[in-house]
C-alpha positions in Angstrom: -31.9 -34.2 14.5 -30.5 -33.7 11.0 -30.9 -30.0 11.5 -28.9 -30.2 14.7 -26.1 -32.0 12.9 -26.0 -29.4 10.2 -25.8 -26.6 12.7 -23.1 -28.4 14.7 -21.1 -29.1 11.6 -21.3 -25.4 10.6 -20.2 -24.2 14.0 -17.1 -26.4 13.7 -16.4 -25.1 10.3 -16.7 -21.4 11.4 -14.5 -22.1 14.4 -11.8 -23.5 12.1 -12.0 -20.5 9.9 -11.7 -18.2 12.9 -8.5 -20.0 14.0 -7.0 -19.4 10.5 -7.9 -15.7 10.4 -6.6 -15.3 13.9 -3.3 -16.8 12.9 -3.1 -14.6 9.8 -3.9 -11.6 12.0 -1.0 -12.3 14.3 1.4 -12.8 11.4 0.3 -9.6 9.8 0.6 -7.7 13.1 4.2 -8.8 13.5 5.1 -7.8 10.0 3.1 -4.6 10.3 5.1 -3.2 13.2 8.4 -3.6 11.3 7.1 -2.2 8.1 5.5 0.8 9.9 8.8 1.6 11.6 10.7 1.4 8.3 8.3 3.8 6.6 8.1 6.3 9.4 11.8 6.3 10.2 12.6 6.8 6.5 10.4 9.9 6.1 12.8 12.4 7.8 15.7 11.3 5.6 13.6 11.6 2.4 12.1 15.0 3.3 15.5 16.4 4.4 17.1 15.2 1.2 14.4 17.0 -0.8 14.8 20.2 1.2 18.6 20.1 0.7 18.0 19.7 -3.0 15.6 22.7 -3.0 18.2 24.8 -1.1 21.0 23.9 -3.5 18.8 24.7 -6.5 17.9 28.1 -5.1 21.4 29.1 -4.0 22.9 27.9 -7.3 20.4 29.9 -9.3 21.3 33.0 -7.2 25.1 32.6 -7.5 25.2 31.4 -11.1 23.6 33.7 -13.7 23.7 31.0 -16.3 21.4 28.9 -14.1 21.5 25.1 -13.8 19.8 22.4 -15.8 19.0 18.7 -15.4 16.9 16.3 -17.6 14.6 15.7 -14.7 13.8 19.4 -14.4 12.9 19.8 -18.1 9.3 19.3 -19.1 8.3 17.7 -22.4 5.2 16.9 -24.3 3.6 13.9 -22.8 2.8 11.2 -25.3 3.4 8.1 -23.2 3.3 8.1 -19.4 5.5 5.8 -17.4 3.8 4.4 -14.3 5.2 2.3 -11.5 2.3 0.4 -9.9 3.1 -1.0 -6.4 0.6 -3.6 -5.1 0.7 -6.6 -2.7 1.5 -10.1 -3.9 -1.4 -11.6 -1.9 -5.0 -10.6 -1.2 -7.0 -10.3 2.0 -6.1 -6.7 2.4 -9.6 -5.2 2.5 -10.2 -2.5 -0.1 -6.5 -1.6 -0.5 -5.9 -3.2 -3.9 -9.4 -2.2 -5.2 -8.6 1.5 -4.5 -5.3 1.3 -6.4 -7.1 -0.4 -9.4 -9.6 2.4 -9.4 -6.8 4.9 -10.0 -5.5 2.7 -12.8 -8.9 2.5 -14.4 -9.1 6.3 -14.6 -6.1 6.2 -17.0 -7.2 5.7 -20.6 -5.8 2.7 -22.5 -2.8 3.5 -24.6 -1.9 6.5 -22.6 0.7 4.9 -20.3 3.2 2.0 -20.0 3.4 0.2 -16.7 6.1 -1.3 -14.5 4.5 -3.5 -11.9 5.7 -4.5 -8.5 3.5 -7.1 -6.9 1.6 -10.0 -8.3 -1.9 -8.4 -7.8 -1.0 -5.4 -9.9 0.5 -7.7 -12.7 -2.6 -9.8 -12.8 -4.8 -6.7 -13.1 -2.8 -5.1 -15.8 -2.8 -8.3 -17.8 -6.5 -8.8 -17.3 -7.2 -5.2 -18.5 -4.8 -5.6 -21.4 -2.6 -2.7 -20.6 1.0 -2.1 -21.8 3.4 -3.7 -19.3 7.2 -3.0 -19.6 8.2 -5.4 -16.8 7.1 -7.1 -13.6 9.0 -7.3 -10.3 8.5 -8.6 -6.8 9.2 -7.0 -3.4 9.9 -8.9 -0.2 8.3 -7.9 3.1 11.6 -6.2 4.2 11.5 -4.0 1.1 15.3 -3.5 0.6 16.6 -0.6 -1.5 18.4 -3.1 -3.7 15.1 -4.6 -4.7 13.8 -1.3 -5.9 16.9 -0.5 -8.0 16.0 -2.7 -11.0 12.5 -1.2 -11.7 13.8 2.3 -11.1 16.8 1.8 -13.4 14.4 0.5 -16.1 12.1 3.5 -15.8 15.0 6.0 -15.8 16.5 4.4 -18.8 13.2 4.5 -20.7 12.8 8.1 -19.7 16.3 9.0 -21.0 15.5 7.2 -24.3 12.2 9.1 -24.5 10.2 5.9 -24.6 8.2 7.4 -21.7 7.7 11.1 -20.9 6.9 10.9 -17.2 7.6 8.7 -14.2 4.7 8.4 -11.8 4.1 6.0 -8.9 0.8 4.6 -7.9 0.9 3.3 -4.4 -0.8 3.3 -1.0 0.4 6.0 1.4 0.5 4.9 5.1 -1.4 7.2 7.4 -2.0 5.0 10.4 -3.0 1.4 11.1 -6.6 2.1 10.2 -6.1 4.5 7.3 -4.2 4.0 4.0 -4.6 6.4 1.0 -4.2 5.2 -2.6 -2.5 8.0 -4.4 -0.5 9.0 -7.6 2.8 10.6 -7.0 4.5 12.4 -10.0 8.3 11.9 -9.8 9.8 12.9 -13.1 9.8 15.6 -14.5 10.1 17.6 -11.4 8.1 20.8 -12.0 8.3 22.0 -8.4 10.1 19.9 -5.9 8.7 21.8 -2.9 5.1 21.2 -4.0 5.9 17.5 -4.5 7.3 17.3 -1.0 4.2 19.0 0.5 1.9 16.7 -1.5 3.5 13.5 -0.2 4.1 14.6 3.4 1.3 17.1 3.8 1.8 19.6 6.6 4.0 17.2 8.7 7.5 18.6 9.1 10.0 15.8 9.8 13.0 18.1 9.6 12.0 20.5 12.4 15.3 19.7 14.2 17.3 20.6 11.1 15.4 23.5 9.4 16.9 24.7 6.1 14.4 27.5 5.2 15.9 30.1 7.6 19.5 29.3 6.8 20.7 32.2 4.6 24.4 31.7 5.0 26.6 32.0 1.9 27.3 28.6 0.4 30.5 27.5 -1.3 29.8 24.6 -3.7 32.5 21.9 -4.1 32.4 20.6 -6.7 30.3 23.0 -8.9 26.6 23.4 -8.3 25.7 21.5 -11.5 27.7 18.4 -10.5 26.1 18.5 -7.0 22.7 18.8 -8.6 23.3 15.9 -11.0 24.3 13.5 -8.2 21.7 14.6 -5.7 18.8 14.8 -8.2 19.4 11.2 -9.3 19.6 10.0 -5.6 16.5 12.0 -4.7 14.4 10.4 -7.4 15.5 6.9 -6.3 14.9 7.7 -2.7 11.5 9.1 -3.4 10.4 5.9 -5.2 11.9 3.8 -2.4 9.9 5.7 0.2 6.8 4.9 -1.8 7.6 1.2 -1.6 8.1 1.4 2.1 4.8 3.2 2.5 3.1 0.6 0.3 4.4 -2.3 2.5 3.4 -0.6 5.7 -0.1 0.0 4.2 -0.4 -3.6 3.0 0.4 -5.3 6.4 -1.8 -2.8 8.3 -4.7 -3.4 6.0 -4.3 -7.1 6.2 -4.1 -7.1 10.0 -7.3 -5.0 10.2 -9.1 -7.2 7.7 -8.1 -10.4 9.5 -9.1 -9.0 12.8 -12.5 -8.0 11.4 -12.9 -11.5 9.9 -12.0 -13.1 13.2 -14.5 -11.0 15.1 -17.2 -11.7 12.6 -16.5 -15.5 12.8 -16.7 -15.4 16.6 -20.0 -13.5 16.4 -21.4 -16.0 13.9 -20.4 -18.9 16.2 -22.3 -17.3 19.1 -25.4 -16.9 16.8 -25.1 -20.5 15.6 -24.6 -21.8 19.2 -27.8 -20.0 20.3 -29.6 -21.4 17.3 -28.3 -24.9 18.1 -29.5 -24.6 21.7 -32.9 -23.5 20.6 -33.3 -26.3 18.1 -32.0 -28.8 20.7 -34.5 -27.5 23.3 -37.3 -27.8 20.8 -36.4 -31.3 19.9 -36.3 -32.3 23.6 -39.7 -30.7 24.2 -41.2 -32.5 21.2 -39.9 -35.8 22.6 -41.4 -35.1 26.0 -44.7 -34.3 24.4 -44.7 -37.5 22.4 -43.9 -39.6 25.5 -46.7 -37.8 27.5 -49.2 -38.4 24.7 -48.2 -42.1 24.4 -48.6 -42.5 28.2 -52.0 -40.9 28.2 -53.2 -43.0 25.3 -52.1 -46.3 27.0 -53.9 -45.3 30.2 -57.2 -44.6 28.4 -57.1 -48.0 26.7 
């Protein structure tokens, strides 16, 4: 009977765990939908801005023999990389954070300085004794105003030549079941078109407003250099913000899938334990019947 009590106690414990994971699944699912919509709806804007910047850069170069310049377009010798690491604040996201940490582990110590968004990334950087410039948090809604402080910090460090690159380590959202940990170089911009293709792949979110076939003559007001200065700064900020939106969508999707898997596994374990409990109970009843029959037979013989 002690064995039966242990099995029954374990069944109750697993059922309680399943209720918790089910609740977490529902919460993650509600947040996931909003985060996915934000990331997907922001992609056309980010891609179109990049294509406008490409078009202005090309046209300005054609119309101005002196050419145009910008600090973000100028390469320099890389002595210290600046990396923005975007991770969740909480765990239970499956392999999402582990994949990001694997990318960080590939970067040698002393080669980069980090700005962390998310408690998990801050803990990992502290545990591995890497250089951390600052730590920030990001709410589930991932507002643009929340991204501004870390971006300003990185851009200021880049302007002072404290860092020589700005890169983002984040998880790109593909779909509910797939999220890809990737490194996105932001500054310096060696080739903006290649960077756009690397982030968005072959997907064209600007099909309704194509810029590649528009060869009309452009009049720049103000001058192309001023336009480039303003748009380049905005494009860098927008690119990093898009990474934050993708990271949030990936986080909630991964957590929802992980909690659903945990709930299914718990329910399956309850079924197995219930079967085990019924078998043990049947065996105990059979044993009692045999003992009663043996006692009856013994009394009749005597």
